[in-house]
Structures are given as C-alpha cells and as structure tokens.
C-alpha positions as CSV (number, residue, x, y, z in Angstrom):
1,X,-166.9,-56.9,29.2
2,X,-168.5,-54.5,31.6
3,X,-167.8,-55.0,35.3
4,X,-169.1,-53.6,38.4
5,X,-167.2,-53.2,41.8
6,X,-168.6,-52.9,45.3
7,X,-167.1,-51.1,48.2
8,X,-165.8,-53.6,50.7
9,X,-163.7,-53.4,53.8
10,X,-160.0,-54.4,53.7
11,X,-159.2,-58.1,53.9
12,X,-162.9,-58.9,53.1
13,X,-163.7,-61.1,50.2
14,X,-164.7,-59.2,47.0
15,X,-167.3,-60.7,44.7
16,X,-167.1,-60.0,40.9
17,X,-170.1,-60.8,39.0
18,X,-170.0,-61.0,35.3
19,X,-173.3,-61.0,33.4
20,X,-173.4,-62.9,30.2
21,X,-174.2,-60.7,27.3
22,X,-177.1,-61.9,25.1
23,X,-176.3,-61.9,21.5
24,X,-178.3,-62.8,18.5
25,X,-175.6,-65.2,17.1
26,X,-175.0,-67.2,20.2
27,X,-177.7,-69.3,22.0
28,X,-177.2,-70.9,25.3
29,X,-179.1,-73.5,27.4
30,X,-180.9,-72.7,30.6
31,X,-178.5,-75.2,32.4
32,X,-175.4,-72.9,32.0
33,X,-174.7,-70.5,34.7
34,X,-175.1,-66.9,33.7
35,X,-173.3,-65.5,36.7
36,X,-169.7,-66.3,37.6
37,X,-168.6,-65.6,41.1
38,X,-165.0,-65.5,42.0
39,X,-163.8,-64.9,45.5
40,X,-160.4,-63.5,46.0
41,X,-158.5,-63.4,49.2
42,X,-157.5,-59.8,49.6
43,X,-154.6,-60.7,51.8
44,X,-152.8,-62.0,48.6
45,X,-153.7,-59.1,46.3
46,X,-152.5,-55.5,46.5
47,X,-154.8,-52.6,46.9
48,X,-156.2,-50.8,43.9
49,X,-154.1,-47.7,44.5
50,X,-150.8,-49.7,44.6
51,X,-151.7,-51.8,41.5
52,X,-152.3,-48.7,39.5
53,X,-148.9,-47.2,40.6
54,X,-146.8,-50.4,39.8
55,X,-144.6,-50.1,36.7
56,X,-144.6,-52.8,34.0
57,X,-141.4,-54.9,33.7
58,X,-139.9,-56.5,30.4
59,X,-139.3,-60.2,30.8
60,X,-137.5,-60.9,27.4
61,X,-133.9,-60.5,28.5
62,X,-134.4,-62.8,31.6
63,X,-136.0,-65.4,29.4
64,X,-133.0,-65.3,27.0
65,X,-130.5,-65.7,29.8
66,X,-132.4,-68.6,31.4
67,X,-132.6,-70.4,28.0
68,X,-128.8,-70.0,27.5
69,X,-128.1,-71.3,31.0
70,X,-130.4,-74.3,30.4
71,X,-128.6,-75.1,27.1
72,X,-125.2,-75.0,28.6
73,X,-126.3,-77.2,31.5
74,X,-127.7,-79.7,29.0
75,X,-124.6,-79.8,26.9
76,X,-122.4,-80.2,30.0
77,X,-124.7,-83.0,31.3
78,X,-124.5,-84.8,27.9
79,X,-120.7,-84.4,27.5
80,X,-119.6,-85.2,31.0
81,X,-120.0,-88.9,30.8
82,X,-118.1,-89.1,27.5
83,X,-115.2,-87.1,28.9
84,X,-115.1,-89.2,32.1
85,X,-115.0,-92.4,30.0
86,X,-112.3,-90.9,27.7
87,X,-109.9,-90.0,30.6
88,X,-110.7,-93.4,32.4
89,X,-110.2,-95.7,29.4
90,X,-107.1,-93.9,28.2
91,X,-105.5,-95.7,25.2
92,X,-108.6,-97.5,24.0
93,X,-110.4,-94.3,23.0
94,X,-107.3,-92.5,22.1
95,X,-106.3,-95.0,19.5
96,X,-108.7,-93.9,16.9
97,X,-107.8,-90.3,17.4
98,X,-104.0,-91.1,17.2
99,X,-104.6,-93.2,14.0
100,X,-106.5,-90.4,12.5
101,X,-103.9,-87.8,13.3
102,X,-101.2,-90.1,12.0
103,X,-103.0,-90.7,8.8
104,X,-103.5,-86.9,8.4
105,X,-99.8,-86.3,9.0
106,X,-98.8,-89.0,6.5
107,X,-101.1,-87.5,4.0
108,X,-99.6,-84.1,4.5
109,X,-96.0,-85.5,4.2
110,X,-96.9,-87.4,1.0
111,X,-98.4,-84.2,-0.5
112,X,-95.2,-82.2,0.4
113,X,-93.0,-85.0,-1.1
114,X,-95.1,-85.0,-4.3
115,X,-94.9,-81.2,-4.6
116,X,-91.1,-81.3,-4.0
117,X,-90.7,-84.0,-6.6
118,X,-92.8,-82.0,-9.0
119,X,-90.6,-78.8,-8.4
120,X,-87.5,-80.9,-9.0
121,X,-88.9,-82.3,-12.3
122,X,-89.8,-78.8,-13.4
123,X,-86.3,-77.6,-12.6
124,X,-84.7,-80.4,-14.4
125,X,-86.9,-79.8,-17.4
126,X,-86.0,-76.1,-17.3
127,X,-82.2,-77.0,-17.3
128,X,-82.6,-79.4,-20.1
129,X,-84.5,-76.8,-22.1
130,X,-81.8,-74.3,-21.6
131,X,-79.1,-76.8,-22.7
132,X,-81.1,-77.7,-25.7
133,X,-81.4,-74.0,-26.6
134,X,-77.6,-73.5,-26.2
135,X,-76.8,-76.5,-28.3
136,X,-79.2,-75.2,-31.0
137,X,-77.5,-71.8,-31.0
138,X,-74.1,-73.4,-31.3
139,X,-75.3,-75.5,-34.2
140,X,-76.7,-72.4,-35.9
141,X,-73.5,-70.5,-35.5
142,X,-71.5,-73.4,-36.9
143,X,-73.8,-73.6,-39.9
144,X,-73.5,-69.9,-40.5
145,X,-69.7,-70.2,-40.4
146,X,-69.7,-73.0,-42.8
147,X,-71.9,-71.1,-45.2
148,X,-69.6,-68.1,-45.2
149,X,-67.0,-68.1,-48.0
150,X,-63.5,-69.2,-47.0
151,X,-60.7,-66.6,-47.3
152,X,-57.7,-67.5,-49.3
153,X,-54.3,-66.9,-47.6
154,X,-52.2,-64.2,-49.0
155,X,-49.2,-65.2,-51.1
156,X,-45.8,-65.1,-49.2
157,X,-43.0,-63.0,-50.6
158,X,-39.6,-64.4,-50.8
159,X,-37.0,-62.7,-48.5
160,X,-33.6,-61.9,-49.6
161,X,-30.8,-63.0,-47.2
162,X,-28.9,-60.1,-45.7
163,X,-25.4,-60.1,-44.3
164,X,-25.0,-60.3,-40.5
165,X,-23.3,-57.4,-38.9
166,X,-21.7,-57.6,-35.5
167,X,-20.4,-54.5,-33.8
168,X,-17.9,-54.8,-31.0
169,X,-16.4,-52.2,-28.7
170,X,-12.8,-52.0,-27.7
171,X,-13.7,-50.7,-24.2
172,X,-16.4,-53.4,-23.7
173,X,-15.2,-56.5,-25.6
174,X,-17.7,-58.7,-23.7
175,X,-20.7,-56.6,-24.8
176,X,-21.8,-57.1,-28.4
177,X,-24.4,-55.4,-30.4
178,X,-25.9,-57.6,-33.0
179,X,-28.1,-56.1,-35.7
180,X,-30.3,-58.3,-37.9
181,X,-31.4,-56.5,-41.1
182,X,-34.8,-58.0,-42.3
183,X,-37.5,-56.6,-44.5
184,X,-39.0,-54.8,-41.6
185,X,-35.7,-53.6,-40.3
186,X,-35.9,-55.3,-36.8
187,X,-33.0,-54.6,-34.5
188,X,-32.0,-56.9,-31.6
189,X,-29.3,-56.2,-29.1
190,X,-27.9,-59.0,-27.0
191,X,-25.7,-58.6,-23.9
192,X,-23.0,-61.2,-23.1
193,X,-23.2,-63.0,-19.8
194,X,-21.2,-62.0,-16.7
195,X,-17.5,-62.8,-16.6
196,X,-16.5,-66.3,-15.4
197,X,-14.8,-64.8,-12.4
198,X,-18.3,-63.8,-11.0
199,X,-19.1,-67.4,-10.5
200,X,-15.7,-68.7,-9.2
201,X,-13.8,-66.8,-6.5
202,X,-12.6,-66.9,-3.0
203,X,-14.5,-64.9,-0.3
204,X,-12.4,-62.9,2.3
205,X,-14.2,-61.3,5.3
206,X,-11.6,-59.5,7.4
207,X,-12.6,-56.4,9.5
208,X,-8.9,-55.5,10.0
209,X,-8.6,-54.5,6.4
210,X,-10.9,-51.6,6.9
211,X,-9.4,-48.1,6.3
212,X,-10.7,-47.1,9.7
213,X,-8.7,-49.9,11.5
214,X,-5.3,-48.9,12.8
215,X,-2.4,-51.3,12.9
216,X,0.9,-52.1,11.2
217,X,1.6,-55.8,11.4
218,X,-0.3,-57.2,8.5
219,X,1.2,-58.4,5.2
220,X,-0.1,-59.9,1.9
221,X,3.2,-61.6,0.8
222,X,1.6,-65.0,1.4
223,X,-2.1,-64.3,1.3
224,X,-2.6,-64.9,-2.4
225,X,-1.4,-67.4,-4.9
226,X,1.7,-66.5,-7.0
227,X,-0.4,-67.2,-10.2
228,X,-3.1,-64.9,-9.0
229,X,-6.4,-65.5,-7.1
230,X,-9.9,-64.0,-7.7
231,X,-11.1,-62.6,-4.4
232,X,-14.4,-61.1,-3.2
233,X,-14.3,-59.0,-0.1
234,X,-17.3,-59.2,2.3
235,X,-18.3,-58.4,5.8
236,X,-18.2,-55.3,8.0
237,X,-14.6,-54.4,7.0
238,X,-15.7,-53.5,3.5
239,X,-16.5,-55.0,0.0
240,X,-14.4,-53.0,-2.4
241,X,-10.8,-51.8,-2.6
242,X,-10.6,-48.0,-2.2
243,X,-9.9,-45.9,-5.2
244,X,-7.9,-43.3,-3.2
245,X,-4.8,-43.4,-1.0
246,X,-6.1,-44.1,2.5
247,X,-2.9,-43.2,4.4
248,X,-0.3,-45.3,6.2
249,X,-0.5,-47.4,9.4
250,X,-4.1,-48.3,8.8
251,X,-5.9,-51.4,7.5
252,X,-3.7,-53.5,9.9
253,X,-0.5,-52.7,8.0
254,X,2.2,-50.1,7.4
255,X,2.0,-49.5,3.6
256,X,-1.7,-49.6,2.4
257,X,-2.8,-50.9,-1.0
258,X,-5.4,-49.1,-3.1
259,X,-6.8,-49.3,-6.8
260,X,-5.3,-46.6,-8.9
261,X,-7.2,-47.2,-12.2
262,X,-10.7,-46.9,-13.7
263,X,-13.4,-49.3,-12.4
264,X,-15.1,-51.3,-15.2
265,X,-18.7,-51.0,-16.1
266,X,-21.4,-53.6,-15.3
267,X,-20.7,-57.1,-16.7
268,X,-17.1,-56.1,-17.8
269,X,-13.6,-56.9,-16.8
270,X,-10.7,-54.3,-16.7
271,X,-6.9,-54.4,-16.0
272,X,-5.5,-51.9,-13.6
273,X,-2.8,-51.0,-11.1
274,X,-2.7,-51.6,-7.4
275,X,-0.5,-49.0,-5.6
276,X,0.9,-49.2,-2.0
277,X,1.2,-45.9,-0.1
278,X,4.3,-45.4,2.1
279,X,5.2,-42.1,3.9
280,X,4.8,-39.3,1.4
281,X,4.6,-41.4,-1.8
282,X,1.0,-42.7,-2.7
283,X,2.5,-45.4,-5.0
284,X,5.8,-46.5,-3.4
285,X,5.2,-50.1,-4.7
286,X,2.8,-51.3,-7.4
287,X,1.5,-54.5,-8.9
288,X,-1.0,-55.4,-11.7
289,X,-4.6,-56.3,-10.9
290,X,-7.8,-57.3,-12.8
291,X,-11.3,-56.2,-11.7
292,X,-14.6,-57.9,-12.8
293,X,-17.8,-55.9,-12.3
294,X,-20.5,-58.5,-11.4
295,X,-23.4,-55.9,-11.3
296,X,-23.8,-55.9,-7.5
297,X,-20.3,-56.7,-6.3
298,X,-16.6,-56.6,-7.6
299,X,-14.1,-59.5,-7.9
300,X,-10.3,-58.8,-7.9
301,X,-7.5,-60.9,-9.3
302,X,-4.8,-60.3,-6.7
303,X,-1.1,-61.4,-6.4
304,X,1.3,-61.5,-3.4
305,X,2.7,-58.1,-2.3
306,X,6.2,-57.2,-3.3
307,X,7.5,-57.1,0.2
308,X,6.2,-57.5,3.8
309,X,4.1,-55.1,5.7
310,X,2.2,-54.3,2.5
311,X,-1.5,-55.1,2.5
312,X,-4.7,-54.4,0.5
313,X,-7.3,-52.2,2.2
314,X,-11.1,-52.4,1.9
315,X,-13.9,-49.9,2.2
C-alpha cells in the first residue's frame, strides 16, 4: 500500500493517511471512510534513523524456555498436594504401595522356587537316565557273555608221588633243607626256629665284668648253678664273652675267663671251652660251655668256676 510522509518537528504528532485503492472487484458504500488517520505519540516511538539501525532478534529460544518453565511449574503445582497428603497420612496411603510391593516380591519368590524345582526335576531325570543306560549296558554285556560258547576245563594229569628227601648238616643240625620233587621241580627250603635257650635265660648286667675294669676280688664259684645256667649279658659292661685272653687283674678278678672256641652261626648252638688266664698261661683252668646264637645276641650255658678268684669277662 503506498504511503506518504510529511516532515514534522520532534515530539509532534504525525498523521498517516492511507487512501483506499479503487478496484473493479470490490465495491464500497459512500458511508465508509476512505481515509484513516492515526495519530502517534512521538515520545513513545524511536526516530526513523534509530529504527532503521536496530537489529532484528530471534524469539524462538526464549519461547521454548518459557514453555518448559510453565510446564514444570504446572506439574509441581499439581503434584504438591498429593505429596503433602502422602507424607501427612502416612500408613493409609502407604498400605497399597506396601501390598503391591509384597505381592511383587512373593511372585518373584514363587517364580524362583518354580525354576529351582524345575532344575531339580531335570537333574533327577538326567541321573535316572544315566542309571538306566548303565543298567542296559550291563544287561547287554551279560547277554553277550551268555551267548559266548563256554570253555571246557582241561583234563588234569595224574601226579606220581615222589620220595621226600631231607638233607641235614653235621655242623648245623638245627637247619634242615627240605626238597620236594614235583612235576615242576619246585624246591622249598625251611629254616628251623631259634634254640629254646633264646627264650629262656637269666639276664646279668654287671659293669665290673668289663675287660676295662680293674680289680681282683670277684669270683664265679657260686654265681651259677652246678647243673648249668643259661645267661645273657647286657648293659654297659658288655654283651658277649671275649674270644681272646684279656689279661689278668681285670674284669674285677685275678684270673679272667674268655671263650676259646668257634662262635656258632645264626640260629645255631655250639659247644666250646671257657679258659681262665693266669700269669703267663692263657688257659690255666678251663670248663665246658655252650653258646646259642639268637641272631642279635648270644646266650651262654655257664657253670661255677673251678676255684675262687676266677671270673668270666664281658666285652
């Protein structure tokens, strides 16, 4: 629409006149005004130069922020009474929530129990299936064994009796070698038990009988029985009778006794001579003696000494 402006002084009212355009399509009545006059107060409007230099501002972000603030305020205004009533009433409004939560927890527990029971049933079913398979395998194996042909036992041969041969040794009469002659020529050697003296004897523990003990007052004239006594020596003084002449004035006596024969082998018994050394003679007096070898120790059959101040030594 064409407009016309007039030069006016500052702060003076400005009159804008708009002429209505005449068109062929629009008719108007003579009662309508053809001129519109609008008076503006120049104190409220900027000048023409300042209005042209002002920049245009976008209002969309501000409108979005204002809309969000209004929505938040409306939600807060609506929810505030309900929250106040909830905290004031307490248990009355909380009951439905508690009931709902309890029902949910019960439902979850029931589901877990059902799933656990289902797993147990499946495990039992698997175990039963395994047992059934094992039983079927055992039955099949038994059927196969029954179907196999049975083997006949081999006929036994008659064995001819053979004479029993027993070999004895003169040196070791208590050890016997027994040979059984069978079809397979099996040889078995048996050893006799230890002598009876190894389980029935008298123990003497006397440190003064040691060959390293000096003295000359001891005597065996009454130490042993006249019929003989099996003796085993123990202790720090010694456990065996020496097989050499130890000298005089030792073992707590003047004339010392020592074994002058061969010691028997393990498990055997031998007879020998017990000599008493005096001055230059290593066997001034003598008496018979028996010795039993009990594997780990010796037992002696001793008799009273021929005279006094004669004593058996130990080493």
